[in-house]
Structures are given as C-alpha cells and as structure tokens.
C-alpha positions, 0 to 999 in steps of 0.5 A, a space after each residue: 687793448 688799444 694804445 690809448 692811455 688809461 690811468 688805473 684807478 679805483 672807485 667805490 660804488 654807493 654800496 661800498 664795493 671797490 671797482 678797479 678800472 679793469 673790472 666789469 661794471 654792472 650794465 645798469 650803470 648809466 655812467 661806466 668807469 672811464 679813464 683819461 685817454 689819448 690818441 695814436 695817429 691811426 685812432 685819430 684818423 679812424 675817429 675822423 672818418 666815423 663823424 657824420 660831417 654833414 650832420 655836424 654842418 647842420 648843427 653848427 651852421 643851421 642850428 639843428 641843435 640849439 646853441 645852449 644844448 650844444 654847448 652843454 653837451 660839449 662841456 659834459 663830454 669834455 669833463 668825461 674825457 678829463 680834458 682841461 683845455 676843452 672844459 675851460 673853453 666850453 664853459 666860457 662858450 656855454 656862459 656866452 650862450 646864456 646857459 644858466 650857471 646852475 646847469 653848468 655846475 650840474 654838468 661839472 658835478 657829474 665828473 665826480 659822482 657819475 657812479 651815483 647818477 640815475 636817469 634822473 629827469 627825462 622831462 628835461 630835454 637838455 639834461 637828457 641830451 647831455 646825459 645821453 651824450 656823456 653815457 655814449 662817451 663813457 661807453 665808447 659809443 656802445 650801448 647805454 643803459 636800457 632805462 636811459 636808452 628808452 627815455 632818449 628814444 621817447 624824447 628824441 627822434 632818430 635824427 636828433 639822437 644822431 645829432 647828439 652822437 655827432 656832437 659827442 664824437 666831434 668833441 671826443 676828437 678834440 678832447 683826446 687830441 689835446 689830452 695827447 698834447 698833455 702826454 707830450 708835455 709829460 714826456 718833456 717833463 721826464 714822465 712819459 705816458 705808458 704805451 704812448 709813442 713820441 711820433 703819435 704825440 707830436 703829430 696829434 698835438 699839431 692837429 690839436 693846436 690847429 683846432 684849439 688855438 683858434 678857439 682860444 682866440 675866438 674866445 678872447 674876441 667874444 669876451 673882449 679880452 686879450 689872448 694873454 689874459 684868457 690864457 692867464 684865466 685858464 691857468 688860474 682856473 686850476 686846469 693848467 
C-alpha cells in the first residue's frame, strides 16, 4: 500500500451489506469505495509525469472540450477526492460558464450516493463524460465497469476519451495536493495523519498553493469580489 492516507470507513450497499474500505467491491460497481488521499513528493512527481500535457493544452487553450463539460468533470473529480478547496473553486467556475445549477447539484449529489449509481443516461454526453471521469478516479485510473466502458466507447472516440482522462488526472493532482495541505493543518492542530510525513506535507503544500492561490485570485476577478470576500464565502460554504 502506498503512503497516501486513506480514511477507514464503512458504507452500506442497497442490499444492506456493510462494506469495509479494505474489502473487495463487486466489479459491476461503477463507483468503487474511495477514501480521501494525500501525496508524498514521489507520488506527486509520478502523477505529474503521467499527464499528457500537450493534450491538456489543447483542452484549455484550444477548447477541445467545451468549458461547461470541462468544469463539470473537474467538479465531479474534486468531490470524488473530497477536496474542499477545488470543489468550491470549480463550483464557482462551473456557474460562471453557465452550467445549469441542476447539473451541478446532480454532480454534487453523487458524492453521497455513489454506491447506488448506475450507467444512467448514455444519451447525455456531458453526464456520461462526467460519470466516466469520476469512475476513473475512484478506480485509480484502472478499468471501469464494462457497461460504462461500452457506453463511453460508443459515444466518444479514443482521442476524446483521452481528453477526459487528462482532465481527471490534472484535477487529481490538484485535489490530492490540497488534501495534503489539510494533512499539514491537522499536524499543526496536533492530529497528524497516519503514514503522512512532515517533509512531504511541506513540499506538496507549497506546490498546492502555488496553483490554488492564483485560482482563488482569478475567481475574485471574474466574480468582481475582493479576495477576502471570496475566502469568506469559502468558509461559509461549510468547506473550511
């Protein structure tokens, strides 16, 4: 097992079976059990190398994926990783792009009921892309459920599936990095995270805020709000 922190928890499936986080999950589940994870410096470096940055450039600068779909994917992945910073930022960005609040609420609702999700509506490309990205994350970018994989293969070509994976990988880097900052905060509060090292927390936290702080500032610009007010809204959102 790697050094990334995993909270132990139990969840009940629709049939009443209690599933521990270390127990195997039936392969037909689209959403596997997933725990909040942090990074070591080595893991961060490895994930940075796995990203297809050229593909990422095409997504962000040439709009190979439309902005609403991109933000929907990033919001879903942030909730899968239980990342409070990124979930707040990308909810705001999603609203800015015009993504309907009903879609955002549906994405946020998955975090509490993922054991009951099914493939749903393959006729909705945005929903399918978001579902696929979240499933990749919950399975650590391994194989997803056959039903979902088939629906995605029918709807999207290989290049587009690669773009979805790239967005999910980039978002994973930001999520796990800021989760590591929370591990540092826990250490300062006298509750260090099991198997998490101070050196990793310090280095990864610097990286996390080198990325996250500009995003908070950009959010304040597009919302025409002061950075202090944006931070206040973040705290009021219940994600502090």
